[in-house]
N, C-alpha and C positions, 0 to 999 in steps of 0.2 A: 756669321749670320746665315750664310748659305747652308752650313752643316745642320744647324738647328731646324731650318725650314724643311729640309729633306727628311730629317728624323721625325718631325711632327706631322709632315704630310708626305708619306712614302709614295714613290712613283707607282703608277697603276698600269704600266704596260711593259712589254719585253724591251722595246727600244724607248728609252726614257731620258729625262734630263739628268745630267751629272752635277756633282757639287761645283765644279768649275763653271758649268753653265749657269747655275744659280747665282754664283758670285758675279758673273758678267751681267746678269739681269738686274742685280741690285745696283751695279754701277750705272746701267742704263736708266733705272728708276731715279737715281740721284740726278742724272743729267736732266731728265724731264722735270723733276721736282724743283731744281734750282732755276731752270728756265721758266717754269710757271711763276715762281715768286718774282723773278725779274720782270716778266711781262706785266704782272699785276701792279708792281711798283711803277712801271713805265706808263701804264694806263692812267694812273692818277695824276701824271704830269700833263696829260692831254686835256684840253678843254672839253666840256660837255658838248656833245654833238660831233665830236671828232674821235670817237672811241670805238666805232663799230669794228674795224679791222683788228684792233687790239683785243676786243672782247671775243671775237671769233677765235683768236689765237689762244685765249685763256681756256675756252672750251676744249680745243684740240689738245692742249698740254695737260689739262686736268684729266681728260680721258686716257691719254697715254700714260700718265703717272699711275692711275688706278690699274690699268692693264699690266704694266710692268711690275707693280707691286704684287699682283696676283700671280704672274708667271714666275717671279723670283721666289715666291712662297710655295711653288709647285702646286698651284691651284688653278682651276680653269681649263683642265685638259680631260679628254676622254680617250680610252683605248680603241683603236680601229685596226682590224687585220691588215697586214701589209700585202701588197700585190707582188712586189719584186724583192730580190736580194734578202732572202731569209724567210723564216716563218715566225709567227707570233703576232704581236700587236705593237702599234706605235702610238705614242701620245700625240693627239691632235688638239691643238690649243684653240678651242672655240672662243676663249676670252680675247684672243688676238683679233679674230674676225669681228667681234663686237666692237672692239676699238676702231678697226678700219671702217666699219659700217657707219660710225659717227664721224670720224675724223676725215676720211677721204672726201666725202661730199663737201665738207667745210673748207678743206684746203682748196678745192676747185672753186668754191664760192668766193673765197678770199681773192683768188686770181681774177675770176670772170667779172666780178663787180667793178673791176677797174677798166673793163672794156666797154664797147658800145653795143654788146650783144643784147638782144631782146630777152625779156623775161622767159619766153617760151624756149628759146635756145638754151638758156642757163638751166632751166628746169629739166630739159631733156638730157643735158650733159650730166647733171647730178644724178638723174635716174640711172644712166648708164654706169656711173661709178658704183651705185648700189648693186646693179646687176653683176658687175665685176666681183664685188666682195661676196655676194650671196652664192654665186656659182662656184667661187673658190672654196667656200665653206662646205657646200653640198658635195663638191667633188672630193674634198679631203675626207668626208665622212663615208663616202661610198667605197666599199672594199674591192669591188670588181673593176674591170676595165672600162665600165661605163663612166667612170670618173672623168675620163679624157674627153667625153662628149660635153660635159659641163665646163671643162677647162677650155674647150674650143669656143663655147658661147661667151665665156669671160674674156678671152683674148679678142673676140670680135667686138665686144663692147669697148675694150681698150683702144682698138683702132679708131672707133668713133671719137673717143675722148682726145686722142692724139690729133685727129682732124680739127676738132674745135680749138684746141690749145695752140696748135702750130700753124693753122691756115685760116680758119674762119675768124677766130678772135683777133689776130693781128690785122685783119683787113677791115675791121670796124673803125669807127671814129672814136678816138679817146678824148673824153671831155676835158681831162686834165692836161692834154697836150703831149708834146714829144718826149718830155722827161719821163712821164709815166709809161709811155709806149716802150721806151728803152728798158725800163725796169721790168715791165711785163714780159718782153721778149726774153730777157735773161732768165727770169723766174720760170716762165713756161718751158723754155728749153731745158733748164735744170731739172724741173719736176718730171718732164716727159722722159728724160734719160733714166731717172730713178724708177719710173713706172715700167721701163723695159726690163729692169733687173728683178722685179717682184715675180713675174711669171717664171723666170728662169729659176729663181730660188724655190718656188713652189714645185716645179717639176723635179728638182733634185731632192727635195725634202718630203713633203706630204705625198707627192705623186709617185716618184720613183724609188723612194727610200734609199737614195744613193749616199746621202750624207747623214751624219748622226743628228740626234735631236739637239745636242749642244752646239754643233756647227750651224744648224738651222737657226738657233737662237742668236748666235753671233751675227749671221748674215742678215736676218730680219732686223735685229737690233740696230746694226749700223745703218741700214736703209731707213728705219723709222726715225733715227736721230737726224739723219740728213734731210729727210722729208718733213720732219716735225720742227724741232727747235732751230736748226740751222736755216732751213728755208724760211720760217716765219720771221726770224730776226732780220734776215736779208730783206724780205719783202716789206716789213714794217719800217725798216730804215729807209728804203726807197720812197716810202710814203710820207716821210717826216716833214717835207716842205710843201706838200700838196694841199691845196684848199679843198676841204671836204664839200664845200657848197657846189663844186663843179660836178660831183657825183649825182646830185639831185636826190639824195636819200632823205626822204621826209617820212615822219611817223604819222602825220595827220592828226596828232593830238596837241592840245593847247593847255597842258597842265603846268608847264613851266612858266614862271613869272616873266621870263624874258620874252614869252610869246605875246605879251600884251604891250601895247604902246604905253610909254611912261606918261604919268600925270594925266591920264584920261579916265573919265568916269563914263559908265555905260548905262544906258537906260535899259529897263527890263525888256527882254525879248530881242535885244540887238546883239550882233556878233562882234566880239572885240577885235580890234585891228591887230595885225601881227607884224612883227619885224621880219626882215629878210631871212633871218636865221632861226626864227622861233620854231617853225615846224620841224626843222632838223635837229632841234635841241634834244629830242627824246630818242634819237636814232641809236 
């Protein structure tokens, strides 16, 4: 499958993806695809009103599957002149940054919704994750040494994310109690460690042209699998016994039949009574 992909979509740069790299990307695509189907099936085993975290995982895994399908097909890259270690151009995979632009904030949202952080704190943290991804993309597309200025801005945003994940978040009150706090601490530490490896990979790949494009794909692919399917399965498993009502996630809509009190007739212009779980049923 890798051979036909490279034949149909020839590489467009001096430093480009190899056949073995394409084969690895097809394998990574398979991991994301199988994980997606598994989470979709898992979601239907959950009651309505207790699917939010699983649905976030579905979005993350769907985006990752599409991105890896594109990269395995040798699509979604543009040539950019290299700064170090040779002359010519290197494939810069903008489709990967589109993937991260969608998935990175959602992974953080998955974690931070379990904490007692305010909405403004969560919003700022998600914004910093977008800054990290966008500065990485701009830096990768800049052929001159100015790319390292954008790289510095991105790393600065990452320090803020680490602060929230490892310090601010753990010091809030967890509505679901100590069990969820323990799961959060493990997941936050795990994700923070992976986030340390992404800037290192960028400096060796898009930034310094030290490693080949195929090695880049292997490195990023391993990180994405650990930060995507493996992280999500672990975190969802930790949430399996948590009462979603403790999160206070309410849609504010009353379209579900369960939102109405049973055997109650309502006069025109009156507001129907709700059960304790009715508002959350559409989350």
